[in-house]
Structures are given as C-alpha cells and as structure tokens.
SENU-793997 format. One line per field, with one value per residue (C-alpha): x, y, z; residue number from 1. Coordinates in steps of 0.25 Angstrom, whole numbers, plus 5000, padded with zeros to 4 digits. Layout:
SENU-793997
u = [X|...] .
v = [Y|...] .
w = [Z|...] .
k = [NUM|...] .
end
This chain:
SENU-793997
u = [5191|5202|5190|5181|5193|5197|5180|5181|5192|5188|5175|5183|5190|5179|5172|5185|5186|5170|5171|5184|5176|5168|5160|5158|5149|5153|5142|5144|5130|5125|5112|5117|5127|5127|5143|5145|5157|5157|5170|5175|5185|5193|5202|5208|5205|5197|5189|5180|5166|5158|5156|5145|5135|5122|5116|5106|5107|5094|5085|5080|5073|5080|5073|5075|5088|5090|5081|5088|5102|5095|5091|5106|5112|5104|5106|5121|5120|5113|5122|5136|5132|5141|5146|5147|5144|5151|5146|5148|5146|5139|5149|5145|5143|5137|5124|5114|5106|5117|5121|5107|5105|5117|5116|5102|5108|5118|5108|5103|5111|5115|5100|5103|5113|5109|5097|5105|5114|5125|5134|5135|5147|5150|5163|5165|5170|5184|5187|5184|5192|5204|5201|5203|5213|5218|5214|5201|5200|5202|5194|5185|5192|5203|5195|5191|5206|5210|5199|5203|5216|5213|5201|5207|5196|5196|5191|5182|5167|5164|5156|5164|5152|5156|5170|5164|5157|5166|5177|5167|5168|5184|5183|5177|5184|5196|5191|5186|5173|5178|5171|5179|5172|5160|5149|5143|5133|5130|5115|5104|5105|5120|5114|5104|5112|5124|5114|5105|5103|5097|5087|5074|5066] .
v = [5234|5222|5214|5218|5218|5204|5200|5207|5200|5186|5190|5192|5180|5171|5177|5177|5160|5158|5165|5156|5144|5136|5122|5118|5105|5095|5087|5074|5074|5060|5052|5040|5047|5062|5064|5077|5083|5096|5103|5114|5124|5134|5144|5132|5121|5110|5103|5091|5092|5081|5071|5060|5055|5055|5040|5042|5028|5021|5030|5028|5041|5051|5063|5059|5057|5072|5077|5069|5076|5089|5087|5080|5093|5103|5095|5095|5110|5113|5104|5111|5124|5125|5137|5130|5118|5109|5100|5088|5092|5080|5076|5072|5058|5049|5044|5055|5048|5049|5063|5068|5064|5069|5082|5081|5075|5088|5099|5096|5096|5110|5114|5111|5119|5129|5131|5134|5146|5136|5138|5127|5123|5112|5104|5093|5080|5082|5094|5091|5078|5090|5099|5088|5076|5084|5073|5077|5062|5060|5046|5047|5040|5049|5062|5054|5052|5066|5072|5062|5068|5085|5084|5072|5063|5051|5041|5041|5037|5025|5032|5042|5051|5059|5061|5068|5077|5081|5082|5091|5104|5101|5103|5117|5121|5119|5127|5139|5139|5140|5137|5123|5116|5116|5129|5136|5142|5151|5151|5147|5159|5154|5140|5145|5155|5144|5134|5142|5130|5120|5131|5127|5139] .
w = [5299|5294|5299|5288|5278|5280|5279|5267|5262|5265|5259|5245|5248|5251|5236|5230|5233|5230|5216|5213|5217|5206|5206|5193|5190|5177|5173|5162|5159|5152|5153|5158|5170|5172|5175|5185|5193|5204|5206|5213|5210|5217|5211|5201|5210|5208|5218|5215|5221|5217|5204|5202|5190|5189|5185|5174|5166|5177|5169|5158|5154|5148|5153|5168|5165|5160|5172|5182|5175|5177|5192|5194|5190|5196|5207|5206|5203|5215|5223|5220|5213|5203|5196|5183|5176|5165|5156|5147|5133|5125|5114|5102|5096|5086|5095|5094|5107|5115|5112|5112|5127|5133|5126|5134|5148|5145|5143|5153|5164|5158|5159|5174|5177|5168|5175|5186|5180|5182|5171|5161|5150|5144|5139|5129|5133|5125|5134|5148|5147|5139|5152|5162|5153|5143|5134|5126|5124|5138|5143|5155|5164|5162|5164|5177|5182|5179|5187|5198|5200|5197|5207|5218|5217|5223|5214|5202|5200|5192|5181|5176|5171|5185|5183|5167|5174|5183|5173|5166|5178|5178|5163|5165|5176|5169|5159|5168|5162|5147|5136|5131|5121|5126|5131|5142|5147|5157|5157|5149|5140|5138|5135|5123|5115|5115|5107|5101|5090|5099|5104|5098|5094] .
k = [1|2|3|4|5|6|7|8|9|10|11|12|13|14|15|16|17|18|19|20|21|22|23|24|25|26|27|28|29|30|31|32|33|34|35|36|37|38|39|40|41|42|43|44|45|46|47|48|49|50|51|52|53|54|55|56|57|58|59|60|61|62|63|64|65|66|67|68|69|70|71|72|73|74|75|76|77|78|79|80|81|82|83|84|85|86|87|88|89|90|91|92|93|94|95|96|97|98|99|100|101|102|103|104|105|106|107|108|109|110|111|112|113|114|115|116|117|118|119|120|121|122|123|124|125|126|127|128|129|130|131|132|133|134|135|136|137|138|139|140|141|142|143|144|145|146|147|148|149|150|151|152|153|154|155|156|157|158|159|160|161|162|163|164|165|166|167|168|169|170|171|172|173|174|175|176|177|178|179|180|181|182|183|184|185|186|187|188|189|190|191|192|193|194|195|196|197|198|199|200|201] .
end
C-alpha cells in the first residue's frame, strides 16, 4: 500500500515539474540574417539551450530567403519543441522597402510557428531592450552583455543577431507571456481576428 502511494506521489510530482517546465524560442527576423535563441525555463529559472543565426545574404532571390526562413523555423520547432515563440516586431522606419522586407520575414516565421500550433507573441524592439537592460534605447552590445550575465554564457557570437533572437525569448519569459507592447496569437483564428484590416475580401 505504501509503495502504491509513493508511486502515485512520484507521478504527481513529475507531472507538476513538467508543467513548470517551458521551452521558449525567440526569433529576430531579417532577410540578411535571422537570429534565433532557445531557452528552457524550469519554475522561474532560465537555462540557455541554443542560439545561432541563419545567414541569407548569399541568396539574391527574396522568395528563396522567405522559404529558408520558414523551413529553418519549422526545423527549430521540430528539434526543440518550443511551448511558445517570441518574435521581434518590425520597427517603423522611413525606408518603406526595408519595412516591407522585414515584415515579410517576420510573417513567414510567425506562419511557421502557427502552422505547428505554437503560440506566438510579438515584442517591440524597445520593449525587449527594456526587459533585458532596463533601457529601451540600449545598444545591441549592451543587450548581449546583459544576456551573457543572465544566462552565464561563456562567449558571445560575432554577429549579434543571434543574441537579439535570444533576447526576445528572455523578454517573453520576464513578461510571463503577458502581451506587452505587442500582440499575442494562439493560432490562425487568433491571428485573423486581430488582423482583419489586413485580410483581402
């Protein structure tokens, strides 16, 4: 009887621990470099899993770039099985063409996540910087150094697009999935309902 109770107790503890564990994939979309980072959260403690970048500058065809962004995001989802995806939202600039390209890159990464039923949350660049450094105008280098300290990273990558992707994941953890200066999508229906003005009827 005691052994049976202990077995049940062990199963409850294990299921509780699993419920407290979360994998977050962060993406900094771009058509030259897509940065990404993965963290594991157990309770309130963050653990670094992975960060890297997808180099796209050698491809001239913009549609090939979008295809590669979609495929790499799917590959990351299938490898790390994230519970949530945090993505840096495009900032508003004067160069319309750059904005359009960045928006497409972001949309493709979001579509990849939504196609695998991974909830997606957007964060404005200033919100990410504020969450990591306490300064919404912090530089990429300041964000990277703070991440190095927070996650006990041994080295930093040459290109800081990877740390930008990692920063999106950490920002999402700090905000516990609460929508902060961005939008939260739990699936296609959620995305459509929040973007009706973008739908061609």
